[in-house]
C-alpha positions as CSV (number, residue, x, y, z in Angstrom):
1,X,-131.7,-108.5,-51.3
2,X,-133.9,-111.2,-52.6
3,X,-134.7,-112.5,-49.1
4,X,-136.1,-109.1,-48.2
5,X,-138.6,-109.3,-51.0
6,X,-139.6,-112.8,-49.8
7,X,-140.0,-111.6,-46.2
8,X,-142.0,-108.5,-47.4
9,X,-144.4,-110.8,-49.3
10,X,-144.8,-113.2,-46.3
11,X,-145.5,-110.2,-44.0
12,X,-147.9,-108.7,-46.4
13,X,-149.8,-111.9,-46.8
14,X,-149.7,-112.6,-43.0
15,X,-151.1,-109.2,-42.2
16,X,-153.7,-109.3,-44.9
17,X,-155.0,-112.7,-43.8
18,X,-154.8,-111.8,-40.1
19,X,-156.8,-108.6,-40.5
20,X,-159.3,-110.4,-42.7
21,X,-159.9,-113.0,-40.0
22,X,-160.0,-110.3,-37.3
23,X,-162.5,-108.2,-39.2
24,X,-164.7,-111.3,-39.7
25,X,-165.5,-111.0,-36.0
26,X,-165.1,-107.4,-35.1
27,X,-165.8,-104.3,-37.2
28,X,-162.8,-102.2,-38.3
29,X,-162.3,-99.4,-35.9
30,X,-161.7,-96.9,-38.7
31,X,-160.8,-97.1,-42.4
32,X,-158.8,-95.0,-44.7
33,X,-162.0,-94.3,-46.6
34,X,-163.6,-92.9,-43.5
35,X,-160.6,-90.8,-42.6
36,X,-160.4,-89.3,-46.1
37,X,-164.1,-88.5,-46.4
38,X,-164.3,-84.7,-46.9
39,X,-167.7,-84.7,-45.1
40,X,-166.3,-86.4,-42.0
41,X,-167.9,-89.7,-40.8
42,X,-170.1,-91.2,-38.2
43,X,-169.4,-94.7,-37.3
44,X,-172.3,-96.6,-35.9
45,X,-171.8,-100.3,-36.9
46,X,-175.0,-102.3,-36.8
47,X,-175.0,-106.1,-36.7
48,X,-176.6,-107.7,-39.7
49,X,-179.2,-109.2,-37.4
50,X,-180.5,-105.7,-36.7
51,X,-181.0,-104.8,-40.3
52,X,-184.3,-105.7,-42.0
53,X,-183.9,-108.8,-44.3
54,X,-185.6,-107.0,-47.1
55,X,-183.1,-104.1,-46.9
56,X,-180.2,-106.6,-47.0
57,X,-181.8,-108.4,-50.0
58,X,-182.3,-105.0,-51.8
59,X,-178.7,-104.0,-51.4
60,X,-177.4,-107.4,-52.6
61,X,-179.8,-107.3,-55.6
62,X,-178.7,-103.7,-56.5
63,X,-175.0,-104.1,-55.9
64,X,-174.2,-107.7,-56.8
65,X,-177.1,-109.8,-58.1
66,X,-174.9,-112.9,-58.2
67,X,-173.5,-112.5,-54.7
68,X,-174.7,-115.9,-53.5
69,X,-173.4,-117.8,-56.6
70,X,-169.8,-116.6,-57.0
71,X,-166.6,-116.9,-54.9
72,X,-166.0,-113.1,-54.6
73,X,-165.2,-112.5,-58.2
74,X,-167.9,-112.2,-60.9
75,X,-165.7,-112.9,-63.9
76,X,-168.6,-112.4,-66.4
77,X,-169.5,-109.0,-64.9
78,X,-165.8,-107.9,-65.0
79,X,-165.4,-109.0,-68.6
80,X,-168.7,-107.3,-69.6
81,X,-167.7,-104.1,-67.8
82,X,-164.4,-104.1,-69.6
83,X,-166.0,-104.6,-73.0
84,X,-168.7,-101.9,-72.4
85,X,-166.1,-99.4,-71.1
86,X,-163.8,-100.1,-74.1
87,X,-166.7,-99.5,-76.5
88,X,-167.6,-96.3,-74.7
89,X,-164.1,-95.0,-74.7
90,X,-163.8,-95.8,-78.4
91,X,-166.8,-93.5,-79.0
92,X,-165.1,-90.7,-76.9
93,X,-166.7,-91.4,-73.6
94,X,-165.3,-92.4,-70.3
95,X,-165.6,-95.3,-67.9
96,X,-169.3,-96.0,-67.3
97,X,-169.5,-99.3,-65.4
98,X,-167.6,-101.3,-62.9
99,X,-167.5,-105.1,-62.4
100,X,-166.7,-105.2,-58.7
101,X,-168.6,-107.5,-56.4
102,X,-169.8,-106.7,-52.9
103,X,-166.8,-108.7,-51.6
104,X,-164.3,-106.6,-53.7
105,X,-166.0,-103.3,-52.6
106,X,-165.8,-104.3,-49.0
107,X,-162.1,-105.2,-49.4
108,X,-161.4,-101.8,-51.1
109,X,-163.2,-99.8,-48.4
110,X,-161.5,-101.6,-45.5
111,X,-158.0,-102.2,-46.8
112,X,-157.4,-99.7,-49.7
113,X,-157.7,-96.1,-50.6
114,X,-160.3,-94.4,-52.8
115,X,-159.2,-93.8,-56.4
116,X,-158.8,-95.5,-59.7
117,X,-156.3,-97.6,-61.5
118,X,-155.5,-101.2,-62.2
119,X,-153.0,-101.6,-59.3
120,X,-155.8,-100.7,-56.8
121,X,-158.3,-103.0,-58.6
122,X,-155.9,-105.9,-58.6
123,X,-155.1,-105.4,-54.9
124,X,-158.8,-106.0,-54.1
125,X,-158.1,-109.7,-55.0
126,X,-155.9,-110.1,-52.0
């Protein structure tokens, strides 16, 4: 039974790495996020070279200001979000802020489903 778990882990990692490499060069044909969108979806991928540089800079600044200085995980932002969310919950509020980077958001949108929970958050790391 143990060798099945080992094989499953190897297959999971191989597929994850393979798809990541593939999607580096070609856009994903369709994602689970697109399929589950209640409003439907239109898929017109544009190469980065066709998007105005100021627009790209604005998105990066708004979504992940430290995008160019971290390795995909902004540990300080994650810790800060956890602290702020814990303080908000202690006062009776809900989650108010996430700590995901652009890299993590892209991984979530291509490889995972929409929703919440620590298991989905941790899977973004793969």
